[in-house]
C-alpha positions as CSV (number, residue, x, y, z in Angstrom):
1,M,80.9,105.0,54.2
2,K,84.4,106.3,54.8
3,L,83.4,107.5,58.2
4,K,82.0,104.1,59.1
5,V,85.3,102.5,58.1
6,T,87.2,105.0,60.2
7,V,85.0,104.4,63.3
8,T,85.5,100.6,62.9
9,A,89.2,100.9,62.6
10,L,89.6,103.2,65.6
11,L,87.3,101.1,67.7
12,A,89.5,98.1,66.9
13,L,92.6,100.1,67.9
14,A,91.0,101.2,71.1
15,L,90.3,97.6,72.1
16,L,94.0,96.8,71.6
17,L,95.1,99.5,73.9
18,P,95.8,98.6,77.6
19,A,93.2,99.5,80.1
20,G,93.9,102.4,82.4
21,A,94.3,101.8,86.1
22,S,91.3,102.5,88.3
23,A,91.6,104.3,91.7
24,H,93.7,102.1,93.9
25,I,95.1,101.8,97.5
26,S,97.8,104.4,97.8
27,L,100.0,106.0,100.4
28,H,100.0,109.7,101.4
29,P,102.5,111.4,101.6
30,N,104.3,109.3,99.0
31,T,107.8,111.0,99.0
32,I,109.7,110.8,102.3
33,P,113.4,111.2,103.3
34,A,115.3,108.2,104.7
35,G,115.3,108.0,108.5
36,A,112.4,110.5,108.8
37,F,109.4,110.0,111.1
38,A,106.2,110.5,109.2
39,T,102.4,110.0,109.5
40,I,101.2,108.1,106.5
41,D,97.6,107.6,105.3
42,V,96.8,104.3,103.7
43,R,94.0,105.5,101.4
44,V,91.5,102.7,100.6
45,P,88.8,103.3,97.9
46,G,85.5,101.4,97.5
47,E,85.0,100.2,93.9
48,Q,82.4,97.4,94.1
49,E,78.8,98.2,93.2
50,G,76.5,97.1,95.9
51,A,79.4,96.0,98.2
52,H,81.6,97.6,100.9
53,V,85.2,97.0,102.0
54,T,85.5,94.5,104.8
55,K,89.3,94.0,105.1
56,V,92.6,95.5,104.1
57,D,95.9,93.6,104.3
58,V,99.1,95.5,103.8
59,Q,102.5,93.9,103.6
60,F,105.5,95.9,104.8
61,P,108.9,95.9,103.1
62,S,111.8,95.0,105.3
63,G,113.2,97.6,107.7
64,F,110.2,98.8,109.7
65,I,110.8,97.9,113.3
66,G,107.8,99.7,114.8
67,V,104.5,101.3,113.9
68,D,101.8,103.2,115.6
69,Y,98.3,103.3,114.2
70,E,95.2,105.5,114.6
71,N,92.1,104.0,116.2
72,V,89.7,104.4,113.3
73,P,86.1,104.1,114.3
74,G,84.5,100.9,112.9
75,W,87.9,99.2,112.1
76,S,90.0,96.8,114.2
77,T,93.8,96.6,113.5
78,K,96.2,93.7,113.8
79,I,100.0,93.9,113.5
80,I,102.0,90.8,112.4
81,E,105.7,90.7,113.2
82,T,108.6,88.5,112.1
83,K,111.8,87.7,113.8
84,L,115.0,89.5,112.7
85,A,117.8,87.2,111.7
86,T,120.1,89.6,113.5
87,P,118.7,91.7,116.4
88,I,119.5,95.4,116.4
89,V,120.2,97.7,119.3
90,K,118.5,101.1,119.2
91,D,118.5,103.7,122.0
92,G,119.8,101.1,124.4
93,E,117.0,98.6,123.5
94,T,117.5,95.3,121.7
95,I,115.0,94.8,119.0
96,D,114.5,91.3,117.5
97,T,111.3,91.7,115.4
98,E,110.1,93.9,112.5
99,I,106.7,94.6,111.1
100,S,105.8,92.3,108.2
101,Q,102.1,93.0,107.8
102,M,99.1,94.9,109.1
103,T,95.4,94.0,108.7
104,W,92.4,96.2,109.1
105,T,89.0,94.6,109.5
106,W,85.7,96.4,109.4
107,T,83.6,95.8,112.5
108,G,80.9,98.4,111.7
109,P,78.7,100.3,111.8
110,L,81.0,103.3,111.5
111,G,83.7,103.6,108.8
112,K,81.8,101.7,106.1
113,V,83.4,102.2,102.7
114,E,81.1,101.7,99.8
115,N,81.4,102.2,96.1
116,G,82.6,105.8,95.3
117,Q,83.9,106.4,98.8
118,F,87.3,106.0,100.5
119,I,88.8,105.9,104.0
120,N,92.2,106.9,105.4
121,L,94.0,104.5,107.8
122,P,96.8,106.6,109.4
123,L,100.1,105.1,110.5
124,S,103.1,106.7,112.2
125,V,106.4,105.1,111.1
126,A,110.1,105.7,110.8
127,I,111.4,105.2,107.3
128,P,114.5,102.9,107.2
129,A,117.7,105.0,107.2
130,N,119.2,102.8,104.5
131,A,116.4,103.1,102.0
132,A,117.4,106.4,100.3
133,G,117.0,106.2,96.5
134,K,114.5,103.3,96.6
135,A,110.8,102.9,96.1
136,L,109.4,100.8,98.9
137,E,106.4,98.7,98.0
138,F,103.5,98.0,100.4
139,R,101.7,95.3,98.6
140,A,98.0,95.2,99.5
141,V,94.8,93.2,99.2
142,Q,91.3,94.5,99.9
143,T,88.3,92.3,100.5
144,Y,84.7,93.2,99.8
145,S,81.4,92.1,101.4
146,N,80.5,90.2,98.2
147,G,83.6,88.0,98.5
148,Q,85.5,89.8,95.7
149,T,89.1,90.9,96.3
150,A,91.4,93.4,94.7
151,H,95.2,92.6,94.7
152,W,97.4,95.7,94.6
153,I,100.7,93.9,94.3
154,D,102.1,94.6,90.8
155,P,105.6,96.3,90.9
156,S,104.9,98.2,87.6
157,L,103.6,101.7,87.9
158,T,101.6,101.4,84.7
159,A,99.9,98.1,85.6
160,E,96.2,97.7,86.3
161,H,96.9,96.9,90.0
162,P,100.1,98.7,91.1
163,A,101.4,98.2,94.6
164,P,101.2,101.2,96.9
165,R,104.7,102.7,97.4
166,I,106.8,105.4,99.0
167,N,109.6,107.1,97.1
168,V,112.4,107.4,99.6
169,T,114.7,110.4,99.1
170,S,118.0,111.5,100.8
171,K,118.1,112.2,104.5
172,G,117.1,115.7,105.5
173,G,114.8,116.3,102.5
174,A,111.2,117.4,102.5
175,I,108.1,115.2,103.1
176,E,105.9,115.6,100.0
177,D,102.8,114.2,98.4
178,I,103.4,114.1,94.7
179,A,100.2,114.4,92.7
180,G,99.4,112.4,89.6
181,E,100.9,109.0,89.0
182,E,101.7,106.8,92.0
183,A,105.0,107.4,93.6
184,G,107.9,105.5,92.1
185,P,111.6,105.4,91.6
186,L,113.4,108.0,89.5
187,P,115.2,106.6,86.4
188,S,118.4,106.1,88.4
189,Q,116.6,104.3,91.3
190,T,115.6,100.7,91.8
191,A,112.5,99.5,93.6
192,T,113.2,97.2,96.5
193,P,111.9,93.7,95.9
194,T,109.6,92.2,98.6
195,A,108.3,88.7,98.9
196,V,104.5,88.2,98.8
197,S,103.2,86.6,102.0
198,T,100.8,83.7,102.1
199,T,98.0,86.1,103.2
200,I,98.6,88.4,100.1
201,A,98.0,86.0,97.3
202,P,98.5,86.6,93.5
203,S,95.6,88.3,91.7
204,S,92.7,86.2,90.4
205,K,92.8,86.0,86.6
206,G,89.1,86.2,86.5
207,D,89.0,89.5,88.5
208,S,91.8,91.1,86.5
209,K,90.2,90.1,83.2
210,G,86.8,91.4,84.2
211,L,88.2,94.8,85.2
212,A,90.2,95.1,82.1
213,V,87.3,94.3,79.8
214,A,85.1,96.8,81.6
215,A,87.7,99.5,81.1
216,L,88.1,98.7,77.4
217,I,84.4,98.9,76.8
218,L,84.1,102.3,78.5
219,G,87.0,103.6,76.5
220,A,85.5,102.3,73.2
221,L,82.1,103.9,74.0
222,G,83.9,107.3,74.7
223,L,85.7,107.0,71.4
224,I,82.5,106.3,69.5
225,A,80.8,109.3,71.1
226,G,83.6,111.6,70.2
227,L,83.6,110.4,66.6
228,A,79.9,110.8,66.3
229,A,80.1,114.4,67.5
230,L,82.8,115.1,64.9
231,A,80.6,113.6,62.2
232,R,77.7,115.9,63.2
233,T,80.0,118.9,63.1
234,R,81.2,118.1,59.6
235,R,77.6,117.6,58.3
236,A,76.7,121.0,59.8
237,D,79.6,122.6,58.1
238,R,78.6,121.2,54.7
239,T,75.0,122.5,55.1
240,V,76.2,126.1,55.7
């Protein structure tokens, strides 16, 4: 009876804990010095049973005045630019626009990303020289063939849908891909705020709630299985 009460109590506790984040759109490498030229992979996972990714929208933070992209088989690419309030002169050339968003659309049949798969969408960019000590957010939305969308726009690293980001270090440093948690600012750093465009809309409450409930159920089932194994071990010890 005591074990049943313990299981019930722990199960209730597990349901109160926040759900862990699932695999999400991320950037690799994720730690790059200010002013450096780097090739970055936008890594897009498929996480919808019976559906595949059809579109990926990525919003750029301010400061990116140019980008080259790889021609990925099965995907078309669109670059959206916005006018700079004050044009800049670089290498004798006047530049009056910056990159605001990129959109990849699946055209098939190659490059299909289904559940349990992922694809890299490579970019070549110059990190803004004035971004040292900041975490640059690249808010993203992915669309699936079943009409579902996943909004990776949350500024919190521990949120269910964190925005992909690059941790910008001082000029002259090494380009690294830090394993584990998504790249983010050190305690003394501040993430740069970016406005959400009309294309990248806030997350649907229904989608977020459904994902959270599924994660909680899986966690609770794992907890019950562990407690059951512990109970069997104790019974075996008493019979010896």
